[in-house]
C-alpha positions in Angstrom: 27.7 6.1 -49.8 24.8 6.8 -47.4 25.4 4.5 -44.3 21.7 4.6 -43.6 19.8 4.1 -46.9 16.1 4.6 -47.0 14.0 1.5 -47.3 13.4 0.4 -50.9 9.9 0.9 -52.4 8.1 -2.2 -53.6 7.9 -2.5 -57.3 5.0 -0.5 -58.7 3.9 0.6 -55.2 4.0 3.8 -53.3 7.3 4.8 -51.6 7.9 3.2 -48.3 7.5 5.6 -45.3 10.6 6.6 -43.5 11.0 5.5 -39.9 10.0 8.2 -37.4 13.1 9.6 -35.7 13.2 9.0 -32.0 11.9 11.9 -29.9 15.1 12.6 -28.1 14.0 16.0 -26.8 10.9 14.4 -25.3 12.9 11.6 -23.8 15.2 14.1 -22.1 12.3 16.1 -20.8 10.9 12.9 -19.3 14.1 12.0 -17.6 14.6 15.4 -16.1 11.0 15.7 -14.9 11.1 12.1 -13.5 14.1 13.0 -11.4 12.7 16.3 -10.2 9.2 15.0 -9.5 10.7 11.9 -7.8 12.7 14.0 -5.5 9.7 16.1 -4.6 7.7 12.9 -4.0 10.5 11.6 -1.8 10.5 14.8 0.2 6.8 14.8 0.8 6.7 11.1 1.4 9.5 11.3 3.9 7.9 14.2 5.7 4.6 12.3 5.8 6.3 9.2 7.2 8.1 11.3 9.9 4.9 13.0 10.8 3.1 9.7 11.2 5.8 8.3 13.4 5.6 11.5 15.6 1.8 11.2 15.7 2.1 7.5 16.7 4.5 8.4 19.6 2.2 11.2 20.7 -0.7 8.7 20.7 1.2 6.2 22.8 2.1 8.9 25.3 -1.6 10.1 25.5 -2.9 6.5 26.0 -0.3 5.9 28.7 -1.2 9.2 30.4 -4.9 8.3 30.4 -4.3 4.7 31.4 -2.3 5.5 34.4 -5.3 7.1 36.1 -8.3 5.0 34.9 -10.5 6.6 37.6 -9.8 10.0 36.1 -12.7 10.5 33.8 -11.4 13.8 32.5 -8.2 12.1 31.1 -10.2 9.4 29.4 -12.6 11.9 27.9 -9.8 14.0 26.6 -8.0 11.1 24.9 -11.1 9.4 23.5 -12.6 12.8 22.5 -9.4 13.9 20.9 -9.2 10.8 18.7 -12.8 11.2 17.7 -12.3 14.8 16.8 -9.2 14.0 14.8 -10.9 11.4 12.7 -14.0 13.5 12.2 -11.8 16.4 11.1 -10.0 14.1 8.6 -13.3 13.0 7.2 -14.5 16.6 7.0 -11.4 17.7 5.1 -12.0 14.9 2.5 -15.7 15.7 2.1 -15.3 19.5 1.8 -12.0 20.0 0.1 -10.8 16.9 -1.8 -13.3 14.0 -2.0 -10.8 12.0 -4.1 -8.5 11.9 -1.0 -10.8 9.3 0.6 -9.3 5.9 1.2 -6.2 4.6 -0.6 -6.1 6.6 -3.8 -4.6 3.8 -5.8 -7.9 2.9 -7.5 -8.2 6.6 -8.6 -4.6 6.6 -10.0 -5.4 3.4 -12.0 -8.6 5.0 -13.3 -6.7 8.1 -14.5 -4.2 5.9 -16.3 -7.0 4.1 -18.0 -8.7 7.3 -19.1 -11.7 6.7 -16.8 -11.1 9.6 -14.4 -9.5 13.0 -14.3 -6.3 13.6 -12.3 -6.7 14.9 -8.8 -6.1 18.6 -8.2 -3.1 19.7 -6.1 -5.5 20.5 -3.2 -5.6 16.8 -2.6 -2.0 16.8 -1.3 -2.5 18.8 1.9 -5.8 16.9 2.6 -4.1 13.5 2.1 -1.1 14.6 4.2 -2.9 16.1 7.2 -6.0 14.0 6.9 -3.9 10.8 6.8 -1.8 12.0 9.8 -5.0 12.7 11.8 -6.7 9.4 10.9 -3.7 7.0 11.1 -2.1 8.9 14.0 -5.4 8.5 15.9 -5.1 4.7 15.6 -7.2 3.7 12.6 -5.8 0.5 11.0 -4.7 2.2 7.7 -1.5 2.2 5.8 0.8 5.1 4.8 1.4 3.9 1.3 -2.0 4.9 -0.2 -1.6 8.6 0.6 2.1 8.5 -0.5 1.1 6.9 -3.8 -1.7 9.4 -4.5 0.4 12.4 -3.4 3.2 11.3 -5.7 0.8 10.8 -8.6 -0.5 14.3 -8.1 3.0 15.8 -8.0 4.1 14.0 -11.2 1.1 15.0 -13.2 1.1 18.6 -12.0 4.8 19.1 -12.8 4.4 17.6 -16.3 1.3 19.8 -16.9 3.2 22.9 -15.7 5.9 22.2 -18.2 3.3 21.7 -20.9 4.3 18.2 -21.7 2.1 16.0 -23.9 -0.7 14.0 -22.3 1.2 10.7 -22.7 4.1 12.1 -20.7 1.7 13.5 -18.1 0.4 10.0 -17.5 3.8 8.4 -17.5 5.0 10.8 -14.8 1.8 10.3 -12.8 2.5 6.5 -12.8 6.2 6.9 -12.2 5.7 9.2 -9.2 2.9 7.0 -7.8 5.5 4.2 -7.7 8.0 6.6 -6.1 5.4 7.2 -3.4 5.2 3.5 -2.7 9.0 3.3 -2.6 9.2 6.0 -0.1 6.4 4.6 2.1 8.2 1.3 2.6 11.9 2.2 1.8 11.6 -0.2 -1.2 12.7 1.3 -4.5 12.5 -1.8 -6.6 9.0 -2.6 -5.4 7.9 1.0 -6.3 9.1 0.7 -9.8 7.7 -2.8 -10.3 4.4 -1.7 -8.9 4.0 0.9 -11.7 4.2 -1.8 -14.4 2.5 -4.7 -12.7 -0.4 -3.0 -10.9 -0.9 0.5 -12.2 -0.3 -0.1 -15.9 -0.5 -3.9 -16.1 1.8 -3.8 -19.2 5.4 -2.9 -20.0 6.2 0.5 -21.5 9.8 1.4 -22.0 9.4 5.1 -21.4 7.2 4.7 -18.4 9.6 2.0 -17.0 12.5 4.5 -17.4 10.5 7.2 -15.7 9.5 4.8 -12.9 13.1 3.7 -12.2 14.4 7.3 -12.2 11.6 8.6 -10.0 11.9 5.8 -7.5 15.7 6.3 -7.3 15.4 10.0 -6.9 12.7 9.7 -4.3 14.8 7.2 -2.3 17.9 9.4 -2.5 16.0 12.2 -0.8 14.0 9.9 1.7 17.1 8.0 2.8 19.1 11.2 3.2 16.3 12.5 5.5 15.3 9.3 7.3 18.2 6.8 6.9 18.5 3.6 4.8 17.6 1.0 7.5 14.9 -1.5 6.2 11.5 -1.3 7.8 11.8 -4.8 9.3 15.5 -5.6 9.9 15.6 -9.4 10.3 18.5 -11.8 10.8 19.0 -14.0 7.8 16.7 -17.0 7.8 17.8 -20.4 6.9 16.6 -21.8 3.6 13.9 -24.5 4.2 14.3 -27.9 2.7 12.7 -28.7 -0.6 10.5 -31.2 1.2 8.8 -28.2 2.9 7.7 -26.6 -0.4 4.3 -28.3 -0.3 3.7 -26.7 3.1 4.4 -23.3 1.7 2.0 -24.1 -1.2 -0.5 -25.1 1.5 0.0 -21.7 3.2 -0.7 -20.1 -0.1 -4.0 -22.1 -0.4 -5.1 -20.9 3.0 -4.1 -17.3 2.4 -5.8 -17.3 -1.0 -9.0 -18.3 0.7 -8.5 -15.6 3.3 -7.7 -13.0 0.7 -11.0 -13.6 -1.1 -12.8 -13.4 2.2 -10.9 -10.2 3.1 -11.8 -8.5 -0.2 -15.4 -9.3 0.3 -15.2 -8.0 3.9 -13.8 -4.7 2.7 -16.4 -4.3 -0.1 -19.3 -5.4 2.2 -18.3 -2.9 4.9 -18.2 -0.1 2.4 -21.6 -1.1 1.1 -22.9 -1.2 4.7 -21.5 2.3 5.2 -23.3 3.5 2.1 -26.6 2.3 3.6 -26.3 4.6 6.6 -26.1 7.8 4.5 -28.4 9.6 6.9 -25.5 9.7 9.4 -22.9 12.3 8.4 -19.5 10.8 7.5 -17.8 13.0 10.1 -20.0 11.4 12.8 -19.2 7.9 11.6 -15.4 8.6 11.5 -15.6 10.3 15.0 -17.4 7.3 16.5 -14.8 4.9 15.0 -12.0 7.1 16.3 -13.5 7.1 19.8 -13.8 3.3 19.7 -10.3 2.8 18.5 -9.0 5.0 21.3 -10.9 3.0 23.8 -9.3 -0.2 22.4 -5.9 1.5 22.6 -6.3 2.2 26.3 -6.2 -1.6 26.9 -4.2 -2.8 23.9 -2.2 0.0 22.3 -0.2 -2.4 20.1 -3.4 -3.5 18.4 -4.3 -0.2 16.7 -2.6 2.0 14.1 -0.8 0.9 10.9 0.4 -2.3 12.6 4.1 -2.2 11.9 4.8 -3.3 15.4 2.7 -6.4 15.0 4.4 -7.3 11.7 7.8 -6.9 13.2 6.9 -9.0 16.2 5.6 -11.8 14.0 8.7 -11.7 11.8 10.8 -12.1 14.9 8.7 -15.0 16.1 7.9 -13.2 19.4 4.1 -13.2 19.1 2.2 -15.3 21.7 0.6 -18.1 19.6 -2.5 -18.3 21.8 -3.4 -14.7 21.0 -2.8 -14.9 17.3 -6.4 -15.9 16.3 -7.7 -13.0 18.5 -5.3 -10.5 16.9 -6.2 -11.7 13.4 -9.9 -11.3 14.1 -9.5 -7.9 15.7 -7.3 -6.5 13.0 -9.5 -8.0 10.3 -12.6 -6.1 11.6 -10.7 -3.0 12.5 -9.1 -2.8 9.1 -12.4 -3.0 7.2 -14.1 -0.5 9.5 -11.1 1.9 9.2 -11.2 1.8 5.4 -14.9 2.5 5.4 -14.4 5.7 7.5 -13.8 7.8 4.4 -10.5 9.2 5.7 -7.2 9.0 3.9 -5.3 5.8 4.3 -4.1 2.7 2.5 -4.5 -1.1 2.6 -0.9 -2.3 2.1 0.3 -2.1 5.7 -2.8 -3.7 7.2 -2.5 -6.5 4.6 1.1 -7.2 5.7 0.0 -7.5 9.3 -2.6 -10.1 8.5 -0.3 -12.0 6.3 2.5 -12.1 8.8 0.2 -13.2 11.7 -1.6 -15.9 9.7 1.7 -17.1 8.3 3.3 -17.4 11.8 0.3 -19.3 13.0 0.4 -21.7 10.1 4.2 -22.0 10.4 4.0 -22.9 14.1 1.4 -25.6 13.3 3.6 -27.0 10.5 6.7 -27.0 12.6 4.8 -29.0 15.3 3.4 -31.4 12.8 6.7 -32.1 11.0 9.5 -31.7 13.5 12.0 -33.6 11.4 12.0 -30.8 8.8 13.4 -28.3 11.2 11.0 -25.6 10.1 11.3 -22.0 11.3 7.9 -20.4 11.8 9.3 -16.9 11.1 9.9 -18.0 7.5 6.2 -18.7 7.1 5.4 -15.2 8.6 7.6 -13.6 6.0 6.2 -15.7 3.1 2.7 -15.1 4.4 3.1 -11.3 4.0 3.8 -11.7 0.3 1.2 -14.4 -0.3 -1.7 -12.6 1.3 -0.7 -9.4 -0.5 -0.7 -11.4 -3.8 -4.1 -12.9 -3.1 -5.7 -9.6 -2.3 -4.0 -7.2 -4.8 -3.1 -9.8 -7.4 0.4 -8.3 -7.8 2.8 -11.1 -6.8 6.0 -9.6 -8.1 5.4 -6.3 -6.2 4.5 -8.3 -3.1 7.6 -10.5 -3.2 10.0 -7.7 -3.9 8.4 -5.5 -1.3 8.7 -8.1 1.5 12.3 -8.9 0.4 13.3 -5.3 0.4 11.6 -4.6 3.8 13.4 -7.5 5.5 16.6 -7.9 3.4 16.0 -11.6 3.3 16.5 -13.4 -0.1 16.6 -17.1 1.1 12.8 -17.6 0.8 12.2 -16.6 -2.8 11.3 -20.2 -3.9 8.8 -20.7 -1.1 7.4 -17.2 -1.9 6.8 -18.3 -5.5 5.0 -21.4 -4.4 2.8 -19.6 -1.9 2.0 -16.5 -4.0 1.2 -18.7 -7.1 -1.2 -20.8 -5.1 -2.8 -17.8 -3.5 -3.5 -16.2 -6.8 -4.7 -19.5 -8.3 -7.3 -19.8 -5.5 -8.5 -16.3 -5.9 -8.8 -16.7 -9.7 -10.7 -20.0 -9.4 -13.1 -18.3 -7.0 -13.5 -15.5 -9.6 -12.6 -12.9 -7.0 -11.7 -9.5 -8.5 -8.4 -7.9 -7.3 -9.2 -5.4 -4.6 -8.2 -2.2 -6.4 -10.1 -3.3 -9.5 -13.2 -4.0 -7.4 -12.8 -0.6 -5.6 -12.5 1.3 -8.9 -15.6 -0.5 -10.2 -17.5 0.4 -7.1 -16.4 4.0 -7.3 -17.7 4.2 -10.9 -21.2 3.0 -10.0 -21.4 4.7 -6.5 -24.1 7.4 -6.3 -23.1 10.9 -5.4 -23.5 12.4 -2.0 
């Protein structure tokens, strides 16, 4: 007797179609290519991260060298002029070689997955790598994750196309390796895989989920072998706040939801303002901003760059509370101007800085107002990172998992849920579009150069 009989035909009707056999060969191809492409993404992402760290150290040395002799105009001119030249060169590379390398690259990856744009050519990878190094290394307030995501997406798509895989598998590998790029940028493999489903696809697909998990795992294996497995922000375990403090975390979410809407509009408004000065070459604009950032760095070197130092300081509770509003305002403006410079660089890392600083400030006020609750302001800084991310990007699971993996703290998941949920609710009630959706829409209606 056949153990798998064909389905019976309905009386008097046509024969029932047989179930399509699973595409096992295609699935194996997807698995192999996800592992290989993920490893390549991890290699390039780790190299990019190492290069950025080296560039940051070089910038600090240069600023110190120029600052020790403030009367020496030649030193100041060399450092400020060098930063201006680096940013101008990054903008020139984008304009002349790979225009799609401008900014984060995540909106472009989403547009490709929705069939609204063509995948970027491989020429984007060196522009994203070296242009991002020049721009972020010079001190622009941009994140490493945007370039890492877009380079990973290009690798995944190119490898699938080279192996002549179907278009559906090309898109699956593009998404999977984009997530692997995020995982490498923040040493957060689970966040990278969840990012694919929650933000890039905004739906669950079994094959793409499998590819995303394997690509992130493969990328992290390579990246941790090269860079180590230490979390980005190692933090001693925080005590779980009392349940009575939960409304305070929801209040933090309310505040950060409002700030997220304002920040999104600041980013879009700054980009619109940059479009209005089209008579000024983009290289000149980027160069002027690079010079201004270097001048700021001579007096406050900790204020410029990606901002990991500021985030770490806030999470340790070491920030000076009196200066937090000034830091918030400065990073707010600097982040928006940096993103409008048309150089490679992402938004995630600057978002985490703003969320941590605002959360610490809110937490210090809450601790002073309710001393009997025994609140730790550092917990508000940690939750603030996830809540501000959720309000701006509208990807709460990615934000919560990302912050948890970066700090290795799991005691604040319930406060995170309250804060992230409230932040998203505020943004939705105010009808504010998620930042990457708004950027993609803007790119679609933006006039050509």
